[in-house]
Biopython code that builds the backbone (N, CA, C, O; Angstrom):
import numpy as np
from Bio.PDB.StructureBuilder import StructureBuilder

atoms = [
    (1, "MET", "N", (-22.151, -5.577, 13.772)),
    (1, "MET", "CA", (-21.576, -4.250, 13.172)),
    (1, "MET", "C", (-20.280, -4.756, 13.475)),
    (1, "MET", "O", (-19.476, -4.599, 12.556)),
    (2, "ILE", "N", (-19.732, -5.462, 14.756)),
    (2, "ILE", "CA", (-18.074, -5.761, 14.842)),
    (2, "ILE", "C", (-17.553, -6.797, 13.891)),
    (2, "ILE", "O", (-16.410, -6.758, 13.436)),
    (3, "ASN", "N", (-18.787, -8.097, 13.495)),
    (3, "ASN", "CA", (-18.766, -8.886, 12.366)),
    (3, "ASN", "C", (-17.928, -8.155, 11.042)),
    (3, "ASN", "O", (-16.803, -8.412, 10.612)),
    (4, "GLU", "N", (-19.150, -6.927, 10.477)),
    (4, "GLU", "CA", (-18.440, -6.634, 9.481)),
    (4, "GLU", "C", (-17.547, -5.532, 9.521)),
    (4, "GLU", "O", (-17.204, -5.051, 8.441)),
    (5, "THR", "N", (-17.030, -4.958, 10.768)),
    (5, "THR", "CA", (-15.706, -4.302, 11.143)),
    (5, "THR", "C", (-14.869, -5.424, 11.196)),
    (5, "THR", "O", (-13.692, -5.122, 10.993)),
    (6, "GLN", "N", (-15.100, -6.790, 11.428)),
    (6, "GLN", "CA", (-13.651, -7.976, 11.712)),
    (6, "GLN", "C", (-13.951, -8.403, 9.617)),
    (6, "GLN", "O", (-13.049, -9.029, 9.061)),
    (7, "SER", "N", (-14.590, -8.188, 9.189)),
    (7, "SER", "CA", (-14.475, -8.661, 7.811)),
    (7, "SER", "C", (-14.091, -7.489, 7.047)),
    (7, "SER", "O", (-13.594, -7.726, 5.946)),
    (8, "LEU", "N", (-14.248, -5.926, 7.494)),
    (8, "LEU", "CA", (-13.523, -5.628, 7.040)),
    (8, "LEU", "C", (-12.164, -5.756, 6.804)),
    (8, "LEU", "O", (-11.492, -6.088, 5.827)),
    (9, "LYS", "N", (-11.870, -5.333, 8.199)),
    (9, "LYS", "CA", (-10.330, -5.361, 8.351)),
    (9, "LYS", "C", (-9.495, -6.474, 7.945)),
    (9, "LYS", "O", (-8.369, -6.187, 7.539)),
    (10, "LYS", "N", (-9.899, -7.888, 7.988)),
    (10, "LYS", "CA", (-9.328, -9.020, 7.283)),
    (10, "LYS", "C", (-9.516, -8.571, 5.679)),
    (10, "LYS", "O", (-9.068, -9.522, 5.038)),
    (11, "ILE", "N", (-9.902, -7.716, 4.912)),
    (11, "ILE", "CA", (-9.797, -7.171, 3.729)),
    (11, "ILE", "C", (-8.654, -5.786, 3.497)),
    (11, "ILE", "O", (-7.955, -5.524, 2.518)),
    (12, "ALA", "N", (-8.728, -5.413, 4.176)),
    (12, "ALA", "CA", (-7.615, -4.389, 4.827)),
    (12, "ALA", "C", (-6.312, -4.915, 4.999)),
    (12, "ALA", "O", (-5.370, -4.397, 4.400)),
    (13, "ALA", "N", (-6.091, -6.246, 6.028)),
    (13, "ALA", "CA", (-4.855, -7.204, 5.799)),
    (13, "ALA", "C", (-4.212, -7.815, 4.839)),
    (13, "ALA", "O", (-2.995, -7.827, 4.654)),
    (14, "SER", "N", (-5.244, -8.454, 4.072)),
    (14, "SER", "CA", (-4.812, -8.932, 2.584)),
    (14, "SER", "C", (-4.377, -8.293, 1.700)),
    (14, "SER", "O", (-3.716, -8.700, 0.744)),
    (15, "VAL", "N", (-4.915, -6.582, 2.089)),
    (15, "VAL", "CA", (-4.386, -5.401, 0.624)),
    (15, "VAL", "C", (-2.848, -5.409, 0.723)),
    (15, "VAL", "O", (-1.925, -5.431, -0.092)),
    (16, "TYR", "N", (-3.009, -5.371, 2.645)),
    (16, "TYR", "CA", (-1.253, -5.730, 2.881)),
    (16, "TYR", "C", (-0.176, -6.512, 2.601)),
    (16, "TYR", "O", (1.004, -6.291, 2.328)),
    (17, "ILE", "N", (-0.895, -7.536, 2.741)),
    (17, "ILE", "CA", (-0.335, -8.820, 1.986)),
    (17, "ILE", "C", (0.235, -9.075, 0.501)),
    (17, "ILE", "O", (1.172, -9.693, -0.004)),
    (18, "CYS", "N", (-1.002, -8.140, 0.005)),
    (18, "CYS", "CA", (-0.472, -8.008, -1.735)),
    (18, "CYS", "C", (0.410, -7.105, -2.050)),
    (18, "CYS", "O", (0.847, -6.997, -3.196)),
    (19, "GLN", "N", (0.950, -5.979, -0.572)),
    (19, "GLN", "CA", (1.510, -5.447, -0.648)),
    (19, "GLN", "C", (2.991, -5.532, -0.533)),
    (19, "GLN", "O", (3.872, -4.746, -0.879)),
    (20, "VAL", "N", (3.042, -7.113, 0.252)),
    (20, "VAL", "CA", (4.284, -7.667, 0.477)),
    (20, "VAL", "C", (4.216, -8.676, -0.291)),
    (20, "VAL", "O", (5.265, -9.319, -0.319)),
    (21, "LEU", "N", (3.169, -9.174, -1.100)),
    (21, "LEU", "CA", (4.029, -10.441, -2.461)),
    (21, "LEU", "C", (4.263, -9.596, -3.451)),
    (21, "LEU", "O", (4.985, -10.118, -4.301)),
    (22, "THR", "N", (3.779, -7.890, -3.839)),
    (22, "THR", "CA", (4.763, -7.245, -4.586)),
    (22, "THR", "C", (6.319, -7.884, -4.203)),
    (22, "THR", "O", (5.865, -8.874, -3.629)),
    (23, "PHE", "N", (7.051, -7.972, -4.145)),
    (23, "PHE", "CA", (8.142, -7.670, -3.711)),
    (23, "PHE", "C", (8.959, -9.057, -4.157)),
    (23, "PHE", "O", (10.165, -9.084, -4.406)),
    (24, "VAL", "N", (8.075, -10.181, -4.206)),
    (24, "VAL", "CA", (8.070, -11.789, -4.636)),
    (24, "VAL", "C", (7.951, -11.457, -6.010)),
    (24, "VAL", "O", (8.888, -11.537, -6.804)),
    (25, "LEU", "N", (6.330, -10.931, -6.412)),
    (25, "LEU", "CA", (5.745, -11.430, -7.072)),
    (25, "LEU", "C", (5.421, -10.117, -8.162)),
    (25, "LEU", "O", (4.340, -10.010, -8.740)),
    (26, "ALA", "N", (6.677, -9.046, -8.344)),
    (26, "ALA", "CA", (6.324, -7.889, -9.036)),
    (26, "ALA", "C", (5.390, -7.089, -8.243)),
    (26, "ALA", "O", (5.096, -7.049, -7.048)),
    (27, "GLY", "N", (4.854, -6.189, -9.763)),
    (27, "GLY", "CA", (3.551, -5.990, -9.565)),
    (27, "GLY", "C", (2.042, -5.915, -9.293)),
    (27, "GLY", "O", (1.281, -5.173, -8.672)),
    (28, "PHE", "N", (1.957, -7.055, -10.065)),
    (28, "PHE", "CA", (0.495, -7.366, -9.897)),
    (28, "PHE", "C", (0.145, -7.993, -8.864)),
    (28, "PHE", "O", (-0.490, -9.043, -8.956)),
    (29, "PRO", "N", (0.447, -7.535, -7.855)),
    (29, "PRO", "CA", (-0.074, -8.409, -6.278)),
    (29, "PRO", "C", (-0.281, -6.732, -5.743)),
    (29, "PRO", "O", (-1.156, -6.456, -4.922)),
    (30, "LEU", "N", (0.470, -5.874, -6.217)),
    (30, "LEU", "CA", (-0.107, -4.345, -5.742)),
    (30, "LEU", "C", (-1.250, -4.257, -6.150)),
    (30, "LEU", "O", (-2.185, -3.995, -5.393)),
    (31, "LEU", "N", (-1.437, -4.531, -7.872)),
    (31, "LEU", "CA", (-3.024, -3.749, -8.932)),
    (31, "LEU", "C", (-3.620, -4.805, -7.941)),
    (31, "LEU", "O", (-4.267, -4.475, -6.948)),
    (32, "ILE", "N", (-3.439, -5.684, -8.177)),
    (32, "ILE", "CA", (-4.913, -6.373, -6.985)),
    (32, "ILE", "C", (-5.204, -5.849, -6.033)),
    (32, "ILE", "O", (-6.385, -5.680, -5.728)),
    (33, "GLY", "N", (-3.840, -5.303, -5.035)),
    (33, "GLY", "CA", (-4.748, -4.580, -3.529)),
    (33, "GLY", "C", (-5.463, -3.617, -4.026)),
    (33, "GLY", "O", (-6.609, -3.566, -3.580)),
    (34, "VAL", "N", (-5.103, -2.632, -5.000)),
    (34, "VAL", "CA", (-5.242, -1.255, -4.872)),
    (34, "VAL", "C", (-6.658, -1.589, -5.518)),
    (34, "VAL", "O", (-7.594, -0.921, -5.080)),
    (35, "GLY", "N", (-7.002, -2.739, -6.714)),
    (35, "GLY", "CA", (-8.115, -3.077, -6.835)),
    (35, "GLY", "C", (-9.407, -3.252, -6.064)),
    (35, "GLY", "O", (-10.522, -2.802, -6.331)),
    (36, "ILE", "N", (-8.996, -4.037, -5.007)),
    (36, "ILE", "CA", (-9.413, -4.285, -4.182)),
    (36, "ILE", "C", (-10.249, -3.265, -2.454)),
    (36, "ILE", "O", (-11.354, -3.253, -1.910)),
    (37, "ASN", "N", (-9.006, -2.641, -2.235)),
    (37, "ASN", "CA", (-9.521, -1.072, -2.450)),
    (37, "ASN", "C", (-10.332, -0.136, -2.562)),
    (37, "ASN", "O", (-10.968, 0.455, -1.689)),
    (38, "PHE", "N", (-10.293, 0.056, -4.128)),
    (38, "PHE", "CA", (-11.468, 0.160, -4.574)),
    (38, "PHE", "C", (-12.478, 0.298, -4.748)),
    (38, "PHE", "O", (-13.142, 1.334, -4.744)),
    (39, "TYR", "N", (-12.906, -1.266, -5.025)),
    (39, "TYR", "CA", (-13.930, -1.890, -4.934)),
    (39, "TYR", "C", (-14.801, -1.937, -3.247)),
    (39, "TYR", "O", (-16.021, -1.871, -3.096)),
    (40, "PHE", "N", (-13.758, -2.067, -2.136)),
    (40, "PHE", "CA", (-14.650, -2.085, -0.927)),
    (40, "PHE", "C", (-14.439, -0.366, -0.580)),
    (40, "PHE", "O", (-14.289, -0.333, 0.641)),
    (41, "LYS", "N", (-14.371, 0.928, -1.069)),
    (41, "LYS", "CA", (-14.018, 1.987, -0.699)),
    (41, "LYS", "C", (-15.466, 2.488, 0.265)),
    (41, "LYS", "O", (-15.357, 2.893, 1.422)),
    (42, "LYS", "N", (-16.411, 2.403, -0.252)),
    (42, "LYS", "CA", (-17.541, 3.602, 0.328)),
    (42, "LYS", "C", (-17.788, 1.963, 1.395)),
    (42, "LYS", "O", (-18.358, 2.204, 2.459)),
    (43, "GLU", "N", (-17.476, 0.692, 1.211)),
    (43, "GLU", "CA", (-18.387, 0.126, 2.695)),
    (43, "GLU", "C", (-17.358, 0.828, 3.781)),
    (43, "GLU", "O", (-17.731, 0.932, 4.950)),
    (44, "VAL", "N", (-16.245, 1.240, 3.435)),
    (44, "VAL", "CA", (-15.098, 1.396, 4.633)),
    (44, "VAL", "C", (-15.686, 2.763, 4.966)),
    (44, "VAL", "O", (-15.714, 2.903, 6.189)),
    (45, "ALA", "N", (-16.089, 3.650, 4.418)),
    (45, "ALA", "CA", (-16.260, 5.102, 4.538)),
    (45, "ALA", "C", (-17.018, 5.509, 5.558)),
    (45, "ALA", "O", (-18.004, 4.772, 5.535)),
    (46, "GLN", "N", (-17.117, 6.273, 6.448)),
    (46, "GLN", "CA", (-17.234, 6.215, 8.127)),
    (46, "GLN", "C", (-16.876, 5.148, 9.441)),
    (46, "GLN", "O", (-17.344, 4.851, 10.540)),
    (47, "THR", "N", (-15.935, 4.852, 8.719)),
    (47, "THR", "CA", (-15.310, 3.814, 9.624)),
    (47, "THR", "C", (-13.741, 4.288, 9.426)),
    (47, "THR", "O", (-13.325, 5.014, 8.523)),
    (48, "TRP", "N", (-12.814, 3.572, 10.722)),
    (48, "TRP", "CA", (-11.669, 3.998, 10.701)),
    (48, "TRP", "C", (-10.802, 3.424, 9.848)),
    (48, "TRP", "O", (-9.741, 3.885, 9.427)),
    (49, "LEU", "N", (-11.298, 2.420, 9.626)),
    (49, "LEU", "CA", (-10.556, 1.585, 8.163)),
    (49, "LEU", "C", (-10.642, 2.313, 7.213)),
    (49, "LEU", "O", (-10.010, 1.718, 6.339)),
    (50, "ALA", "N", (-11.096, 3.424, 6.709)),
    (50, "ALA", "CA", (-11.225, 4.067, 5.613)),
    (50, "ALA", "C", (-9.665, 4.821, 5.416)),
    (50, "ALA", "O", (-8.977, 4.886, 4.397)),
    (51, "SER", "N", (-9.413, 5.322, 6.705)),
    (51, "SER", "CA", (-7.846, 5.666, 6.831)),
    (51, "SER", "C", (-6.902, 4.600, 6.083)),
    (51, "SER", "O", (-6.203, 4.818, 5.093)),
    (52, "HIS", "N", (-7.058, 3.320, 6.836)),
    (52, "HIS", "CA", (-6.221, 2.350, 5.501)),
    (52, "HIS", "C", (-6.361, 2.372, 4.250)),
    (52, "HIS", "O", (-5.431, 2.705, 3.514)),
    (53, "PHE", "N", (-7.475, 2.041, 3.827)),
    (53, "PHE", "CA", (-7.859, 2.518, 2.143)),
    (53, "PHE", "C", (-7.065, 3.277, 2.057)),
    (53, "PHE", "O", (-5.970, 3.114, 1.519)),
    (54, "GLU", "N", (-7.479, 4.262, 2.580)),
    (54, "GLU", "CA", (-6.310, 5.626, 1.700)),
    (54, "GLU", "C", (-4.930, 5.390, 1.841)),
    (54, "GLU", "O", (-4.265, 6.138, 1.125)),
    (55, "TRP", "N", (-4.360, 4.704, 2.434)),
    (55, "TRP", "CA", (-3.293, 4.958, 2.934)),
    (55, "TRP", "C", (-2.650, 3.848, 2.208)),
    (55, "TRP", "O", (-1.457, 3.976, 1.936)),
    (56, "GLN", "N", (-3.401, 2.561, 1.786)),
    (56, "GLN", "CA", (-3.043, 1.473, 0.818)),
    (56, "GLN", "C", (-3.027, 2.225, -0.498)),
    (56, "GLN", "O", (-1.996, 2.159, -1.167)),
    (57, "ILE", "N", (-3.867, 2.804, -0.861)),
    (57, "ILE", "CA", (-4.514, 3.476, -2.476)),
    (57, "ILE", "C", (-3.331, 4.130, -2.715)),
    (57, "ILE", "O", (-2.640, 3.889, -3.705)),
    (58, "LYS", "N", (-2.969, 5.174, -1.634)),
    (58, "LYS", "CA", (-1.506, 6.094, -1.867)),
    (58, "LYS", "C", (-0.016, 5.380, -2.156)),
    (58, "LYS", "O", (0.759, 5.425, -3.111)),
    (59, "THR", "N", (0.002, 4.603, -0.675)),
    (59, "THR", "CA", (1.271, 3.717, -0.900)),
    (59, "THR", "C", (1.323, 2.826, -2.565)),
    (59, "THR", "O", (2.323, 2.642, -3.259)),
    (60, "ALA", "N", (-0.027, 2.421, -2.834)),
    (60, "ALA", "CA", (0.549, 1.880, -3.996)),
    (60, "ALA", "C", (0.935, 2.551, -5.017)),
    (60, "ALA", "O", (1.880, 2.120, -5.678)),
    (61, "TRP", "N", (0.225, 3.874, -5.409)),
    (61, "TRP", "CA", (0.500, 4.877, -6.048)),
    (61, "TRP", "C", (2.026, 5.681, -6.382)),
    (61, "TRP", "O", (2.585, 5.959, -7.444)),
    (62, "LEU", "N", (2.404, 5.908, -4.902)),
    (62, "LEU", "CA", (3.636, 6.364, -4.725)),
    (62, "LEU", "C", (4.759, 5.020, -5.218)),
    (62, "LEU", "O", (5.797, 5.234, -5.844)),
    (63, "ALA", "N", (4.317, 3.717, -4.811)),
    (63, "ALA", "CA", (5.339, 2.481, -5.765)),
    (63, "ALA", "C", (5.542, 2.603, -6.557)),
    (63, "ALA", "O", (6.691, 2.803, -6.948)),
    (64, "LEU", "N", (4.024, 2.528, -7.624)),
    (64, "LEU", "CA", (3.631, 2.572, -9.399)),
    (64, "LEU", "C", (4.682, 3.894, -9.600)),
    (64, "LEU", "O", (5.701, 3.527, -10.185)),
    (65, "ALA", "N", (4.685, 4.758, -9.398)),
    (65, "ALA", "CA", (5.151, 5.927, -9.366)),
    (65, "ALA", "C", (7.055, 5.632, -9.189)),
    (65, "ALA", "O", (7.753, 5.619, -10.203)),
    (66, "GLY", "N", (7.661, 5.420, -7.799)),
    (66, "GLY", "CA", (9.178, 5.713, -7.788)),
    (66, "GLY", "C", (9.631, 3.934, -8.856)),
    (66, "GLY", "O", (10.706, 3.690, -9.404)),
    (67, "PHE", "N", (8.334, 2.999, -8.808)),
    (67, "PHE", "CA", (9.187, 2.364, -9.995)),
    (67, "PHE", "C", (9.618, 2.315, -11.239)),
    (67, "PHE", "O", (10.595, 1.844, -11.820)),
    (68, "GLY", "N", (8.141, 3.238, -11.672)),
    (68, "GLY", "CA", (8.144, 3.776, -13.050)),
    (68, "GLY", "C", (9.494, 4.373, -13.491)),
    (68, "GLY", "O", (10.166, 3.960, -14.436)),
    (69, "VAL", "N", (9.826, 5.498, -12.600)),
    (69, "VAL", "CA", (10.882, 6.393, -12.633)),
    (69, "VAL", "C", (11.710, 6.102, -12.320)),
    (69, "VAL", "O", (12.556, 6.468, -13.136)),
    (70, "GLY", "N", (12.205, 5.513, -11.422)),
    (70, "GLY", "CA", (13.712, 4.659, -11.176)),
    (70, "GLY", "C", (13.716, 3.640, -12.578)),
    (70, "GLY", "O", (14.814, 3.449, -13.099)),
    (71, "GLY", "N", (12.507, 2.991, -13.188)),
    (71, "GLY", "CA", (13.118, 1.794, -14.136)),
    (71, "GLY", "C", (13.466, 2.976, -15.009)),
    (71, "GLY", "O", (14.574, 3.006, -15.545)),
    (72, "ILE", "N", (12.561, 3.988, -15.196)),
    (72, "ILE", "CA", (13.200, 4.906, -16.630)),
    (72, "ILE", "C", (14.441, 5.611, -16.704)),
    (72, "ILE", "O", (15.088, 5.872, -17.719)),
    (73, "LEU", "N", (14.750, 5.942, -15.288)),
    (73, "LEU", "CA", (16.456, 6.670, -14.953)),
    (73, "LEU", "C", (17.634, 5.510, -14.860)),
    (73, "LEU", "O", (18.852, 5.520, -15.033)),
    (74, "LEU", "N", (16.816, 4.672, -14.557)),
    (74, "LEU", "CA", (18.466, 3.210, -14.556)),
    (74, "LEU", "C", (18.639, 2.628, -16.134)),
    (74, "LEU", "O", (19.594, 1.906, -16.419)),
    (75, "GLU", "N", (17.529, 3.050, -17.217)),
    (75, "GLU", "CA", (17.929, 3.246, -18.257)),
    (75, "GLU", "C", (19.161, 4.531, -19.132)),
    (75, "GLU", "O", (19.871, 4.626, -20.133)),
    (76, "MET", "N", (18.710, 5.373, -17.799)),
    (76, "MET", "CA", (19.959, 6.348, -18.454)),
    (76, "MET", "C", (20.990, 6.872, -17.420)),
    (76, "MET", "O", (21.573, 7.914, -17.719)),
    (77, "ASP", "N", (21.209, 6.429, -16.543)),
    (77, "ASP", "CA", (21.931, 6.635, -15.421)),
    (77, "ASP", "C", (22.078, 5.618, -14.153)),
    (77, "ASP", "O", (22.272, 6.281, -13.134)),
    (78, "ILE", "N", (22.053, 4.474, -13.944)),
    (78, "ILE", "CA", (21.979, 3.570, -13.393)),
    (78, "ILE", "C", (22.174, 3.783, -11.694)),
    (78, "ILE", "O", (21.698, 3.065, -10.815)),
    (79, "LEU", "N", (22.981, 4.933, -11.534)),
    (79, "LEU", "CA", (23.373, 5.539, -9.860)),
    (79, "LEU", "C", (21.850, 6.159, -10.086)),
    (79, "LEU", "O", (21.033, 5.689, -9.294)),
    (80, "LEU", "N", (21.570, 6.675, -10.586)),
    (80, "LEU", "CA", (20.335, 7.516, -10.183)),
    (80, "LEU", "C", (19.059, 7.262, -10.187)),
    (80, "LEU", "O", (18.263, 7.935, -9.533)),
    (81, "GLY", "N", (18.712, 6.245, -10.938)),
    (81, "GLY", "CA", (17.503, 5.423, -11.138)),
    (81, "GLY", "C", (17.867, 3.496, -10.395)),
    (81, "GLY", "O", (17.249, 2.431, -10.411)),
    (82, "THR", "N", (18.792, 3.834, -10.011)),
    (82, "THR", "CA", (18.942, 2.494, -8.310)),
    (82, "THR", "C", (18.549, 3.115, -7.065)),
    (82, "THR", "O", (17.849, 2.473, -6.282)),
    (83, "ALA", "N", (18.956, 4.404, -6.770)),
    (83, "ALA", "CA", (18.773, 5.284, -5.767)),
    (83, "ALA", "C", (17.084, 5.453, -5.083)),
    (83, "ALA", "O", (16.545, 5.169, -4.013)),
    (84, "VAL", "N", (16.435, 6.414, -7.076)),
    (84, "VAL", "CA", (15.252, 5.937, -6.649)),
    (84, "VAL", "C", (14.482, 5.073, -6.763)),
    (84, "VAL", "O", (13.332, 5.285, -6.378)),
    (85, "LEU", "N", (14.842, 3.747, -7.349)),
    (85, "LEU", "CA", (13.925, 2.211, -6.920)),
    (85, "LEU", "C", (14.196, 2.423, -5.499)),
    (85, "LEU", "O", (13.375, 2.912, -4.724)),
    (86, "VAL", "N", (15.855, 1.883, -5.050)),
    (86, "VAL", "CA", (15.710, 1.715, -3.552)),
    (86, "VAL", "C", (15.181, 2.478, -2.329)),
    (86, "VAL", "O", (15.184, 2.056, -1.173)),
    (87, "SER", "N", (14.570, 4.072, -2.907)),
    (87, "SER", "CA", (14.288, 5.163, -1.777)),
    (87, "SER", "C", (12.577, 4.331, -2.276)),
    (87, "SER", "O", (11.911, 4.075, -1.273)),
    (88, "ALA", "N", (11.824, 3.894, -3.741)),
    (88, "ALA", "CA", (10.225, 3.579, -3.526)),
    (88, "ALA", "C", (10.142, 2.660, -2.738)),
    (88, "ALA", "O", (9.220, 2.677, -1.923)),
    (89, "ILE", "N", (11.269, 1.376, -2.755)),
    (89, "ILE", "CA", (10.958, 0.180, -2.070)),
    (89, "ILE", "C", (11.194, 0.532, -0.272)),
    (89, "ILE", "O", (10.396, 0.285, 0.632)),
    (90, "MET", "N", (12.183, 0.999, -0.198)),
    (90, "MET", "CA", (11.843, 1.716, 1.466)),
    (90, "MET", "C", (10.802, 2.427, 2.099)),
    (90, "MET", "O", (10.148, 2.192, 3.115)),
    (91, "LEU", "N", (10.787, 3.588, 1.060)),
    (91, "LEU", "CA", (8.829, 4.362, 1.473)),
    (91, "LEU", "C", (7.396, 2.783, 1.617)),
    (91, "LEU", "O", (6.661, 2.585, 2.584)),
    (92, "MET", "N", (7.443, 2.111, 0.550)),
    (92, "MET", "CA", (6.614, 1.254, 0.258)),
    (92, "MET", "C", (7.144, 0.626, 1.672)),
    (92, "MET", "O", (6.305, 0.843, 2.547)),
    (93, "ILE", "N", (8.421, -0.173, 2.220)),
    (93, "ILE", "CA", (8.194, -1.461, 3.577)),
    (93, "ILE", "C", (8.096, -0.215, 4.190)),
    (93, "ILE", "O", (7.085, -0.379, 4.872)),
    (94, "TYR", "N", (8.460, 0.877, 4.392)),
    (94, "TYR", "CA", (8.330, 1.959, 5.400)),
    (94, "TYR", "C", (6.246, 1.946, 6.019)),
    (94, "TYR", "O", (5.813, 1.511, 7.086)),
    (95, "ARG", "N", (5.387, 2.632, 4.777)),
    (95, "ARG", "CA", (4.452, 2.413, 5.066)),
    (95, "ARG", "C", (3.452, 1.266, 5.072)),
    (95, "ARG", "O", (2.258, 1.438, 5.319)),
    (96, "ILE", "N", (4.084, -0.101, 4.740)),
    (96, "ILE", "CA", (3.598, -1.220, 5.021)),
    (96, "ILE", "C", (3.634, -1.213, 6.451)),
    (96, "ILE", "O", (2.569, -1.069, 7.052)),
    (97, "VAL", "N", (4.574, -1.332, 7.007)),
    (97, "VAL", "CA", (4.935, -1.622, 8.447)),
    (97, "VAL", "C", (3.865, -0.635, 9.049)),
    (97, "VAL", "O", (3.042, -1.163, 9.797)),
    (98, "ILE", "N", (3.749, 0.788, 8.822)),
    (98, "ILE", "CA", (2.985, 1.632, 9.838)),
    (98, "ILE", "C", (1.398, 1.534, 9.828)),
    (98, "ILE", "O", (0.609, 1.883, 10.706)),
    (99, "GLY", "N", (1.089, 0.803, 8.242)),
    (99, "GLY", "CA", (-0.165, 0.899, 8.106)),
    (99, "GLY", "C", (-0.267, -0.503, 8.899)),
    (99, "GLY", "O", (-0.423, -0.270, 10.097)),
    (100, "TRP", "N", (-0.254, -0.989, 8.799)),
    (100, "TRP", "CA", (-0.097, -3.030, 9.324)),
    (100, "TRP", "C", (-0.206, -3.010, 10.594)),
    (100, "TRP", "O", (-1.196, -3.598, 11.029)),
    (101, "ASN", "N", (0.855, -2.267, 11.751)),
    (101, "ASN", "CA", (0.863, -1.823, 12.588)),
    (101, "ASN", "C", (-0.345, -1.220, 13.390)),
    (101, "ASN", "O", (-0.829, -1.372, 14.512)),
    (102, "ALA", "N", (-0.585, -0.500, 12.329)),
    (102, "ALA", "CA", (-1.819, 0.242, 13.127)),
    (102, "ALA", "C", (-3.414, -0.548, 12.948)),
    (102, "ALA", "O", (-4.379, -0.622, 13.708)),
    (103, "LEU", "N", (-3.209, -0.963, 11.859)),
    (103, "LEU", "CA", (-4.197, -2.288, 11.561)),
    (103, "LEU", "C", (-4.469, -3.031, 12.837)),
    (103, "LEU", "O", (-5.519, -3.124, 13.471)),
    (104, "ASP", "N", (-3.042, -3.641, 13.112)),
    (104, "ASP", "CA", (-3.234, -4.647, 14.404)),
    (104, "ASP", "C", (-3.954, -4.108, 15.508)),
    (104, "ASP", "O", (-4.852, -4.685, 16.121)),
    (105, "GLY", "N", (-3.550, -3.079, 15.703)),
    (105, "GLY", "CA", (-3.829, -2.425, 16.321)),
    (105, "GLY", "C", (-5.558, -1.452, 16.378)),
    (105, "GLY", "O", (-6.150, -0.570, 17.000)),
    (106, "ASN", "N", (-5.640, -1.983, 15.748)),
    (106, "ASN", "CA", (-7.588, -0.811, 15.360)),
    (106, "ASN", "C", (-7.859, 0.201, 15.903)),
    (106, "ASN", "O", (-8.702, 0.701, 16.649)),
    (107, "HIS", "N", (-6.455, 0.538, 15.078)),
    (107, "HIS", "CA", (-6.047, 2.084, 14.629)),
    (107, "HIS", "C", (-6.411, 2.463, 13.699)),
    (107, "HIS", "O", (-6.714, 1.666, 12.811)),
    (108, "PRO", "N", (-6.547, 3.992, 13.487)),
    (108, "PRO", "CA", (-6.797, 4.852, 12.375)),
    (108, "PRO", "C", (-5.228, 4.786, 11.659)),
    (108, "PRO", "O", (-4.228, 4.827, 12.375)),
    (109, "VAL", "N", (-5.144, 4.688, 10.286)),
    (109, "VAL", "CA", (-3.722, 4.833, 10.512)),
    (109, "VAL", "C", (-3.330, 7.050, 9.931)),
    (109, "VAL", "O", (-4.231, 7.774, 9.508)),
    (110, "ASP", "N", (-2.371, 7.355, 10.056)),
    (110, "ASP", "CA", (-2.184, 8.831, 10.332)),
    (110, "ASP", "C", (-1.968, 9.150, 8.972)),
    (110, "ASP", "O", (-0.784, 9.087, 8.640)),
    (111, "ASN", "N", (-3.117, 9.616, 7.704)),
    (111, "ASN", "CA", (-2.571, 9.905, 6.199)),
    (111, "ASN", "C", (-1.742, 11.091, 6.444)),
    (111, "ASN", "O", (-1.403, 11.703, 5.430)),
    (112, "ARG", "N", (-1.425, 11.452, 7.345)),
    (112, "ARG", "CA", (-0.824, 12.954, 7.295)),
    (112, "ARG", "C", (0.768, 12.961, 6.345)),
    (112, "ARG", "O", (1.362, 13.852, 5.737)),
    (113, "ASN", "N", (1.068, 11.425, 6.603)),
    (113, "ASN", "CA", (2.501, 11.222, 5.885)),
    (113, "ASN", "C", (2.265, 10.686, 4.282)),
    (113, "ASN", "O", (3.235, 10.469, 3.555)),
]
sb = StructureBuilder()
sb.init_structure("model")
sb.init_model(0)
sb.init_chain("A")
sb.init_seg("    ")
for serial, (resi, resn, name, xyz) in enumerate(atoms, 1):
    if name == "N":
        sb.init_residue(resn, " ", resi, " ")
    sb.init_atom(name, np.array(xyz, "f"), 0.0, 1.0, " ", f" {name:<3s}", serial, name[0])
structure = sb.get_structure()
């Protein structure tokens, strides 16, 4: 069980890495990460890592929504679109830091946020 948990923890860490790489390589790593989450979601069910997978999936959808809305608004109003994009980026950074710190400490993420 410990080896399986460590293996699944490495998978969760790789998704956080994909989320960080999104800032360098645009949205493609974010999509890869959420795909990994869905692929391994059943394997982490009933473990403390399930909270990380849910956290990461929610982070991806929030980021994609923020980037999409921000991009559309940027076409119409530079100030409003920029504010939405910056907010989406800040939220994504916050969620990556919170999640990765919990993962590093072998703790579940508080999914109320």
